N, C-alpha and C positions, 0 to 999 in steps of 0.2 A: 672585595670585604664588604658587604651590604652594611646601610644602617644599621646598630644592631639596638635593642631597645634596650633602656637601662633607667628602671620607672621607680627604684628604692629610693628615697627620699627621707638625712635625718631631719629629726624634731624640729622645731622650733621652738623659742621659747615661748613658755606658759603668759598667758596675757592674753587681754581684749585684741583683736589687732583692727590698728584702723588708717589702712592707708589707700590712697585715691589709687583708683585702675590706670591700668599704664598706659599713657597720654595715647597713646596709638586709637586706645578700646573709641573713643568718643569722637574721632576724627571725623566731620561731615564728607561726603562724599563731593567730590570735585568734579567728574566723569570721568572721561577716557587718561590716560597719561599721552604726557610730551615728550614721550621719547620713543624710538624706534622699536623694532619688534615688540617682545611681550607688552612694554609700558601703555605704545600704545594702543590696543587695543584693551586692557586692563587684564590682560593673563599673564600669569604666572608659572611658567611649567617647570617641574620639580620632576626627576629621576631618581630611579634604583636599581642596581643590578640585578635583581631578585626574581628573573624571568616570569614566564605568565602566570596570575593568581586567580584564585575561585572562587567567585560574586560569593563573597561574605564581609559585614559588616556590622557584627556583632561587637561594640567594642569595648566588652571583659575578655574577650575569646584573643591573649596574643596570636596565637596562627593565622586570624582573620584576614582578609587583605586590607580590612583599615586600620590595621596595629599594624602591618609589616608593612604598609605604602607612608603610613601615619596620618590617611587624611580622617581617622575618627577622629586626632584632636579637632578636628573642623569644624565638627556637627557636633559634635557633643562635650558640655563643660564641665569643667572640675567646681566647684562650693567655692574654691582660691589660687590664686597661681604659684609657685612654688619657683624659683631661682636654682634650678641645681649647682650654678657652680660654686653658688654662694647660697646653702642651704641654713644656714645660723641666722639670714636675714630674713625679718617678717614677711609674708606672702600680701599677695595684694589679694582684697576683696575682691568675687567676681560673682558666682550666683546665692554668695554669702556676705552680708556687708559686716556680719561681727562673727567671733565666736568667741565662745569663754570656756579653757578647762578651770579643772578643778578638782578638792578629794584626790592628791596623788595620781595627775593625769588619767582616771578612773572615770571622768564624767567630763563632756565636752555639750555646749550647746548654742545651736547655730539660730543666728538671726536675719532672713533672707530676703533680696534686694525685690521687692513688690511689684519691681518691672518686669521683672524676667516671663519671657512666652516662649512657648513653644513655639518651632517654625509653622505649624495647622493652629495659629491663632493660639491655643486656647495659655491659658495663663498655667506658670510654673508654679505652684504651691509645696505647703510640705509636706501633703500628701504626697508627691513627688516623689519628693526627699525623704520619710519615711519609705514610698517602696523600694528604692534601689535600694538602702539599707537592708531592708529584712529578705529583697532578692540577694542578695548576697549573703547573708549569712542563711540562707536556703541552702543556694547553691554555691556547696566550695569552689566546683569550680572557676566556679564564676569569680568568685572572691582571690582576683590575682594579686595583691598582698597578703591572705591570710590573714587580715582582720579578726584577732577572735569577737566578736559581737553579741552582745548581753542584751541591755537592756534597749527599744527602739519605739522614741512616741512622741508625739506630737503636744504641746504644754504651751495652751499660750498663742497659736499660731508662729511657735518657737518647733525645732527638731531635736530634742533630746538623746543622745546615746550615754551607752552607759556602759562597763567593761567591769570582768571581776578580776585583773588585773593592772598594772599601770601600763599608759601605751604613751610614755617616751618616745620609745623610739619610732610608734608612729603616727605620730601626730599631723608630717607634711601628708603621709602615705591617705589618710581619713578623710582629709581636707581638699584631697585633689580627685576622689572621688568620685568616678564621671556623674554624674545624674539624666536616666531616664525618661522617657515621662508616663504614667503610671494607666493614662485612659488606651495607648498601645501594648505596654510588656502586660498590663496581666490576662490579656487574650492570648498568649502565649503556653500553650502545652509546653514545650521543654527549649526553656533559657537558654540551656546547655548546649545545643545543640541548633540553634535556631541561625540561619543566614542574614536573618533582618535586615533585606535585599532591599528595602527602600526604606531608611532609617529616616526617623523624622527626632531632632534633637534641640537645643537653645538655641546651639550654633548660629556665627552669623555665614554661614554655606551648606545647602543640602544636596546631594548626589544626583548628577544631571544622565548620565550613561558611564555604564560597564563594562569591560569587555576584558579579557586576559591581558590585553596587551597597554591598553590605557584607562584610568579611569576619571571623570571632569566632575566636577565640583562646582556650580557657581554661586553667587551671594542674596545669599535671602535678602528681601527688599525691604520687609520687615521688623530684619533683627532688633532684637527688642534697644542693645545698648550702642544702639549708632548705626552709620553707612561705613561699608568698608570702600577703601580707592582700590584693591585687588578685585574685581567680578566673577574671575572664574580661575581653577585652581587644575591642572590638568597635569596629572602621576601619570609615567610610563612608564612600565615594568622593562627593562634588557635585557637580555641571556647575560652579560655579564662583563665585569669593570673596564673590559676594552670597550666593549659598545659606550657605557655612560660617560668612559672619560670622551669619548670623539663629542660624541650629544654637549658636554658642558662645554666642551673645546671650538665647537664650533659656534656655539649660542643656541644650541637646540635646548637645550636642557638649562633653567637659569640658578637653578637650586639642589644638591646633592650631596652625600657621603658618601663619595667614592674612594677606593684605595690606587693612588698612584706611586709605580716605582721613581719618578722623575717626576712627581707635581708641578718643578718650574719648565722645565721645558715642554711638557707635554700643555698645562694649564696656564699657567701664569702666561709666559712671552705669547700667547696666543691672543691675548689682549689687558696687557701690562696695565694699559689704564685699569678694566673694570673687573680684569678675573682676580679675585679678592679668595683667600681662605683663612680661615681661622679654627684651629687646634687648642681649645682650652681639654684640662683634664678635668676628672675628680678624685673621687678615691676609691675606684671601681677598677677591675683587672680584666686581662684577655689573661686564659690560660688552658691549659690542654686538662681538661675534667677526665676522670675515671669512671668507669661504673664500676663501683667495687661492686655490686651484687654479681660480679660472674668471676667465676675462674682465669685465672689466677691471681687477676686484678685487686683480687678480696686479701690479699693479704702487701698488710703494712710495707712490710721489709720491699717488697718488688717497686710499688710506689715511689717509694724512699729515693731507689737506685737508682731510678729511673728522674728524678728530680736531681738529683745528684750531677749529673753527664749534660744536662738539657743544656746548651751552648745560647743565655739570651743575646747578650751580646751579637752572635752571631745572628740570631732572630731578630734583632734590634738596627741592623746596617744591611742584612740581604731581605727579610722580610716585609719590614716597615720603613725601609727607602729613611729610618730616621725619626721620620715622620712621629709617631707615639712613642712617648715615653719611656726610658729604657727600665726593666726592676731589678736592682741591685740585692735585694735584701730576701732571703729566704723563705722573711713571712709572709712575700708578695705585699709588703703594704707600701706603697708607690713614696719614696723621697724625692724631694727634702720635706712634702708637705704633710708626710703622716710621722714624720723623726720624731713630736711628739708623744708618740703615740706606741712605741717600741719599748717591747717590754728589757727592760737593764740585760739580758744573757744575747742579746738578738741585736743589740746597739753594734755596731761596728762591722755587722755577720753579712757577708758576701755570697753571691750564686756562682761563681767561679767553678768550671767543672773540675772535677774531685774524681775521676773512674777509678782508681786506684780504690778511694775508699767505697764507691758505690760496689764494687766484687768481692769486696769483706764483708761489709755487711751485706750482700745474699749470701756468701758463703758460710758466713754465720746461723742466718735462717736456714738453711738447707736448701741451696740452688748448688747446681753443679753447670761447671763446663764443661761442655764434651763437644771437642771437635769443634772448638768455636760457636755449637750453640747451647746455649743459657738451658736448663733444664727443671721443674720448678719440684720442689720435696718429693712431687712424688713419681718424679722421672718422665714426665711430659715437655718436651718439649712449649718456649715460650714464644707465641705466636699472637699477631695483634694484628688487629685493624684500627686504622684512625681514618675519623670518617669528617668532612665538611661539604656544605654545597660548593658546586664547579665554578667556577667565573669566583669563587673569592681568592682574588690572588696572593694576598698577604699571609691570610689562614693555611690557604694551598701552598706554598714558598714555608711555613713556617709548620707545617708538617714534614715535610719531606727532609728539614734538618734537622727534627725530631728523631726523624727517623735512622738518618746517618747515627742522630745523637748515640742511640741506645742499641746500634747494630754493635758498638762496641762492647757493648755486655754481652752481645748473643742474644740479642732478640729480635729472632725476625718477625717485623713489622710492613704491613700494605699501607696503602694511601686511595679510599675508595671517597667518589663525589656524585653528588646526588645534589637532587632540584632544592631550592630549597625551603621550600614548602614541605614536601618529603622529610629530608632531616630535619626543621624542625617537627615534625610529628615523632619522630624515630627519637630524638632526645628528649621533646620529653616521656614519652614513655619508656625510656631507657634500654632504647632498641641500640647497643652501640658499645665497642670495645671503648674509643677515647675520642673523644672532638676536642677541638677549639671552638672557646665559648667564653663572654664574658661571661660578667656579677653584677650586682645591685650596684650602685654608689652610695655612699652619705655623707654627712661630713664629718664621721669618724668610721673608722675599717669595723666599725660592728654590720653593717648593711655588707659589707662584701662577706664575711667569713657567716654571715649568720643563710645568706643566699648560695652557697657553698654548704654548707656544718648543719646547718638542723635540723634536727631528728624531727621535729613537727611536722615540718614540711614530704617528712619520709610519705613516697608513697609507693606500692609495692609494683616490678617488674607488669608490663602491661596495662598498668594503670594512671590516666594522663598525669601528671606533676606541672602545673600551671604555673606554680609558684615559685622552683628554685630543688634544690637538691637534687638534679636531675642525678650526678651519681649515687644515688640511695646509701649515701655516706650515714652510718649508725657509728653515732659515737655518746655514751651519755653524757657523761662527762660532758663535753663540748657542746650538748643542748641544756645542760645542768646551767653552764655557765653562760652563752648567752641566753639563757631566760634572766639569773642574776644581774645577767648588764641589762636590760628590758626593765627589770623593774626594783632600781635600786633606787635609794632614796638619797645617796648621797656620791661623790663623785670617786673617793677613796673605792667604793665597793667597787661601783664601773673600770676601771682602772687595775682591780684586782681578778676582775673576771676575763678582763680582756685581753691580758698578758695571757692566766690560760688556755685560751683560743688561741693565743697567737702561738703557745709551746705544740696542743695537738696540731694545729696544722701543718707545723714544720714535721713533726716525728711519724704524722700517718699518711701526710701526703693525699687529701684529698682530691688535689688538682695539683698541677704543674704552674707556675704564673710565669706569665713571657712575657707582657707588654703592662704600661700606665692604660686604662682606658680611656681614649680620647671622645669627646663630646661634640669634636666638632663640625667644618663641613665648608662645602668649595659654594662659591653666589658668584652673581657676578651684579654688577651697580648700573649695568649697561640700559636698564627697563627700570628697576627699582632701586630706591634706598633707603635706608633707614635700617639697616641690616644688623644686630649685635655687634661686636667688635672689643679688640682688649682694653679701647679708650672707653666704650660705653659698652660691660657687660653685663646688659639689663635682662641677658639669657641665652642660653645656649643656645648653638646657631644649628644645632641637629634639626633637620621638622619633623620624628619619631620620637621629640623629646615633647613634654607636658606642653611645656609652654613655646611650642610652633607657632600657636597662634594667637598669643602676644607679639611674635613676631611678626606673621604675616599682617596684623592689626595695625603696626607701628610701621608698615613699610609705604610709603608712596612715589608718585613718577617721580623718575630722575625725565631733567628738566631738561 
């Protein structure tokens, strides 16, 4: 499995946030590291099993190399830095020193750090922030979080955003927005397709070289918020998990998230002192997304029947090597963390396979089983193609298990592999039958469900959906309930709306949850120390998370 993007975070409490920047942001550089390998030369090596990349550093495009490898977070900075594994905590100020919400989350005012500068030496001002938000408002393809911007203005040197509806659930998404330089982006004819091959940001790193296999970033000597200990970042794109695992085991790569069927033997035991991993999880999930706009998957009875026969425990053991938490509730909500959010009717429910029940459901919906072949109500055999990137062993194994599971219903399925880049494009455009994919995550299950079910994100087949709802799920009641949750003024209203969403999710089955989504990583302490851990969970350890920059700034050479 590759590192998966999971960018949606739940809102923090309203109020002016005044927390000091992470300590690593102001550490003065003390020169080369004392340890061997990368630390001795100030280099940190990072790897991903996503195959060759195309030169594209557009920070707003989820399909760009900057997003896939994660280096966009080192070049572009947010207004504030949130912690995905503790999303209800107040965020750390970053480009903004202060922000204040008012009027039921329909207005926010940002006070910017006057020290902030772009890597080319120009001042980062309120005009840049205003320009960035207007850019996202004008170009939906760049507005990855689907923020419904209304008013965007500079007032007294501060940036003021107003919205027609409450942004309670979008607070963290808004304050985490990448800010880009107006003096560069205003000259771009089509920012939605611009590859941005010489990116200029306010972050501590700039792009040095790019090849399909390796991307190198170097520290910016004039970084506005202090100096960095890590002088160079090298991102290598490996063809598959096996190659990336070998690189980790031998020390060639020091930071990654690679699925390993036997992580102790393959990684930890190679250097027990320095090889570490930590896999915290939030309330996001992995699962089999259905393209509900394609026949026969437009039939909810077929989707639900498939959900009823999938063996999650087999996936947990065989596909995920017990590394990711198992999903045991049909709502998909990870337990025990999500227990308080479960609707009463699903408390105690389980995902134990029920083949007879699934067959009964299909028969009632007009499906027939003839000679071991399931036929839809029109008499056409049900055949499906499951797709995922080659080399993502956990997903490919999971698809093989699901393929065998649905065979019990007479469904003939095949597994197709692609490059990660081609797969990402196909998923966004709705060019698939079913695929294992992750969801967004947050402090409540809202973000997970909204990512899968929100009709406000719906795009027609063939038009790229950067925001979610890749399965083109359309259910007006679900969309209304999600909107009610987002705009509710009290917790009872939110609870009722969330229970409605759960019921639709179970009964309509837009996707089959297969595991809680980990936001972890493997890393080495041989050359660099200061990584987030269970004892010091200042950030999720994955290097494609927004807080990856905070991690790099917190690293110091090992003694």
